[in-house]
C-alpha positions in Angstrom: -7.3 5.5 -9.6 -10.5 8.2 -7.7 -11.9 6.3 -5.5 -13.2 9.4 -3.8 -16.8 9.3 -4.9 -17.2 6.0 -3.3 -15.3 7.1 -0.2 -17.2 10.4 0.3 -19.5 8.7 3.2 -16.9 8.5 5.2 -15.3 11.0 5.2 -17.6 13.0 5.7 -17.7 11.0 9.5 -14.2 11.9 9.7 -14.3 16.3 9.2 -13.5 16.8 13.0 -10.6 14.4 13.2 -7.8 17.7 11.8 -8.8 19.5 14.9 -5.0 19.3 16.9 -3.0 18.4 14.0 -0.4 21.0 11.5 -0.2 20.7 7.9 3.3 21.3 6.4 2.8 22.0 2.9 4.9 22.7 -0.3 8.0 21.8 1.1 11.3 21.1 -1.1 12.4 18.2 -1.4 13.7 17.2 -4.7 14.4 19.0 -8.3 14.7 15.0 -10.4 14.4 14.9 -14.0 13.5 18.2 -14.4 10.0 18.5 -11.7 11.0 19.7 -8.6 9.3 17.7 -6.0 7.6 18.6 -2.6 6.1 16.8 0.0 3.9 17.6 3.3 3.8 16.8 6.7 1.5 16.1 9.3 2.2 16.2 13.0 0.0 15.8 15.9 0.1 19.2 18.7 -0.8 16.3 21.6 -0.3 12.5 19.7 2.7 11.4 22.3 5.3 10.1 19.4 8.3 8.3 19.8 10.0 9.4 16.3 8.3 7.4 14.1 7.6 8.1 11.2 5.8 6.8 7.8 6.2 8.6 4.5 2.9 7.7 2.5 2.7 8.0 -1.7 -1.3 8.4 -3.3 -2.1 6.6 -6.3 -2.4 8.0 -9.1 -2.1 5.3 -12.1 1.1 6.6 -12.1 -0.8 9.6 -14.2 -3.0 11.6 -11.6 -3.8 11.9 -8.7 -2.2 14.4 -5.9 -1.2 14.0 -2.3 -3.9 16.8 -1.8 -6.7 14.4 -3.0 -9.5 14.2 -0.4 -8.9 10.5 0.9 -5.5 10.7 1.1 -5.5 14.1 3.7 -8.2 12.0 5.8 -5.9 8.9 6.0 -2.2 10.8 7.0 -3.4 13.1 9.4 -5.2 10.2 11.6 -2.0 9.0 10.7 -0.1 11.9 12.3 -3.6 11.8 14.9 -2.0 8.6 16.3 1.3 9.2 17.1 3.3 10.2 14.3 4.7 12.4 11.6 3.3 11.7 7.6 4.9 12.8 4.8 2.9 12.6 1.9 4.8 13.2 -0.9 5.2 14.4 -5.0 6.6 12.3 -7.7 6.9 12.0 -11.2 4.5 10.9 -12.9 5.7 8.7 -15.4 2.7 7.4 -17.7 0.6 10.0 -18.4 0.2 10.9 -22.6 1.6 7.2 -22.7 0.1 4.7 -24.2 0.3 0.5 -26.1 1.5 -0.3 -22.7 1.6 -4.0 -22.3 4.2 -7.1 -22.4 5.8 -5.6 -25.7 5.9 -2.9 -24.3 6.6 -3.0 -21.3 9.7 0.1 -21.7 6.8 2.7 -19.9 5.9 1.5 -17.1 9.4 0.2 -16.7 10.7 3.9 -16.7 7.1 5.2 -14.6 8.2 2.8 -11.7 11.9 3.8 -12.0 11.8 8.2 -11.3 8.3 7.3 -9.0 10.4 4.9 -7.5 13.9 7.2 -7.4 11.5 10.3 -5.7 10.5 8.2 -3.3 13.8 7.4 -1.8 14.8 11.2 -2.8 12.0 12.2 -0.2 13.6 9.2 2.7 17.4 10.9 2.0 15.5 14.4 2.5 13.7 13.8 5.7 17.1 11.7 7.1 18.8 14.7 6.5 16.7 16.2 8.6 15.5 13.7 11.3 16.2 16.8 14.2 13.6 19.1 12.5 10.8 16.7 12.3 11.8 14.7 15.3 11.9 12.2 13.4 14.4 8.5 14.1 16.0 7.7 11.0 15.6 3.9 12.0 11.4 3.9 12.5 10.8 5.5 9.0 8.0 3.8 7.5 6.2 3.4 3.8 2.8 3.7 2.8 0.8 3.6 -0.3 -2.5 3.2 -2.9 -2.3 1.0 -6.0 1.1 3.0 -8.2 1.4 4.4 -4.6 2.2 0.7 -3.5 3.9 -0.6 -6.9 6.7 2.7 -5.9 7.1 1.4 -2.2 7.3 -2.0 -2.8 9.9 -1.0 -5.6 11.9 0.9 -3.8 12.2 -1.2 -0.9 13.0 -4.5 -3.6 16.2 -1.8 -4.4 16.9 -1.2 -1.6 16.9 -4.5 -0.4 19.6 -5.5 -3.6 21.2 -2.5 -2.9 21.1 -1.5 -7.2 23.3 2.0 -7.7 19.7 3.4 -8.0 19.2 3.3 -3.9 22.9 3.3 -3.4 23.0 6.8 -4.7 20.2 8.5 -2.6 19.9 6.1 1.0 23.3 5.4 3.3 24.5 2.5 3.5 22.8 -0.2 6.3 19.3 1.5 5.7 16.3 -0.3 5.8 12.8 0.7 5.7 11.0 -0.2 9.8 8.1 -1.1 7.7 6.7 -1.4 4.4 1.9 -0.7 3.8 0.8 -1.5 0.8 -2.9 -1.2 -0.8 -3.1 -3.1 -3.5 0.9 -3.0 -4.8 3.8 -5.3 -7.3 7.5 -5.3 -7.9 8.2 -5.0 -11.3 11.0 -7.4 -12.1 14.1 -7.6 -15.0 15.4 -11.2 -13.2 11.8 -13.2 -12.6 10.9 -14.2 -9.4 12.0 -11.5 -7.1 15.5 -12.4 -4.6 16.2 -9.7 -1.7 19.9 -10.1 -1.3 19.1 -8.7 1.6 15.5 -9.0 3.8 12.7 -6.4 3.2 11.6 -4.6 5.7 8.6 -6.0 7.6 5.2 -5.8 4.5 1.6 -5.2 4.6 0.4 -6.1 2.1 -3.6 -5.0 1.2 -5.3 -7.4 -2.1 -8.5 -7.7 -3.5 -7.9 -11.0 -5.4 -10.1 -9.7 -7.9 -7.8 -7.0 -9.0 -7.2 -7.1 -12.8 -5.5 -3.4 -12.4 -2.9 -3.6 -10.7 -1.9 -7.6 -10.4 -3.0 -9.9 -7.6 -0.5 -13.0 -8.8 1.9 -12.2 -11.4 2.2 -11.8 -15.2 5.6 -13.2 -16.2 6.7 -12.8 -19.8 10.8 -14.0 -20.0 12.1 -12.2 -17.0 9.9 -9.6 -16.9 7.3 -9.5 -15.0 4.7 -7.5 -12.3 4.4 -9.9 -9.1 1.4 -8.9 -6.9 0.6 -10.0 -3.4 -0.4 -13.5 -4.2 3.3 -13.5 -5.8 5.1 -10.9 -3.4 3.8 -13.5 0.0 5.2 -16.6 -1.4 8.8 -15.4 -2.0 8.3 -13.9 2.0 6.6 -16.9 3.5 9.5 -19.1 1.7 12.5 -16.7 2.7 11.2 -16.6 6.3 10.4 -12.7 5.7 8.1 -11.0 7.8 4.5 -9.7 6.8 1.3 -9.9 7.4 -1.7 -10.2 4.4 -5.2 -9.0 3.9 -6.8 -11.3 0.7 -10.2 -9.9 0.0 -12.4 -12.1 -2.0 -14.4 -11.5 -4.9 -13.1 -7.3 -5.0 -11.0 -6.2 -6.9 -8.8 -2.5 -6.7 -11.5 -1.1 -3.9 -8.7 -2.5 -2.2 -6.3 0.4 -3.1 -8.2 2.6 -0.7 -10.5 1.0 1.5 -8.1 0.3 4.0 -7.1 4.4 4.7 -10.4 4.1 5.6 -11.5 1.3 7.4 -8.2 -1.1 8.7 -6.2 2.7 9.6 -5.3 1.1 13.6 -4.3 -1.9 12.4 -1.9 -0.1 10.7 -1.8 2.2 13.2 -0.7 -1.1 15.5 2.1 -2.5 12.9 4.0 0.5 12.1 3.7 0.3 16.2 5.8 -3.5 16.4 6.4 -4.9 13.1 8.0 -7.1 13.7 6.0 -8.8 17.0 4.1 -11.5 15.1 6.6 -13.2 12.3 3.9 -14.4 9.7 -0.5 -13.7 10.0 -2.2 -14.3 6.5 -6.4 -13.3 6.7 -8.1 -13.8 4.2 -11.5 -11.9 4.5 -14.9 -11.4 2.8 -16.7 -8.6 3.5 -19.9 -7.3 1.7 -19.7 -4.3 2.8 -16.8 -2.1 1.4 -18.1 -0.2 -0.4 -18.4 -1.0 -4.8 -16.6 1.4 -7.6 -15.9 1.6 -11.0 -12.5 1.2 -10.1 -13.2 -2.3 -9.2 -13.3 -4.7 -12.3 -10.9 -2.2 -13.8 -8.1 -2.9 -16.3 -5.1 -1.8 -17.6 -6.8 -0.9 -20.8 -9.1 0.6 -19.4 -6.2 3.6 -17.9 -3.9 2.8 -21.3 -5.6 3.1 -24.5 -4.3 1.6 -26.9 
């Protein structure tokens, strides 16, 4: 899901932001499914940090994408400038070469989400185990993702809150993310409406109300379903969980990328104080956000039958 052309003029304005941020590249963190996985660590030479760490997960439909794509690098650099260690991770792309995906064939996307969440759990464990080396407070680890990456971060926290076998294999007992930031994400559930046995991390949702690629509301088939921002926010509100929602009216999948440009300061403020305000729910009508072809895309456009 590459929206980089639409945002190229933004990137040109941010070329000076790389000053003062060091990037340690291609740090090995795990080998899963026979694939070696790496992460990049961004740290500022000048900004003061209190151990906050942001794990960033790129988008790309579980088909393509890279932590080194230009927009991702700019975003990670900007977050490091604001006083946090940023870990941009690789993960396995489980939808490569897959076709014929739909309500009657959910196994490929289920598997892709599962292995991506496993890799995020492994990266989290690596950072916990090396917290002294990277100056990380393991009580201040946040996750953030775009599109497929947003699904990954939401799914991983769902697995953590329910202490599933996947989460228990990697995450220490009692561990909780300090917060989750989702740019057009969703949760895949086998049990109908997603339930959390323990509270999810404070979550900041961004989504376009017309998104057809990662569903804004939900797609449900018996007990299987993909539950997007609108459906999840209803669950969070019902059970009193801490969350914020920015709903962008009239926009589709552009919102998988636009917050990485327009909302950096608000994201940084959320990371600084994720639970200060229990609930913020905003409907935003901002026609200045650039349109792109990906905005109107549907799953069939990625996963050809």
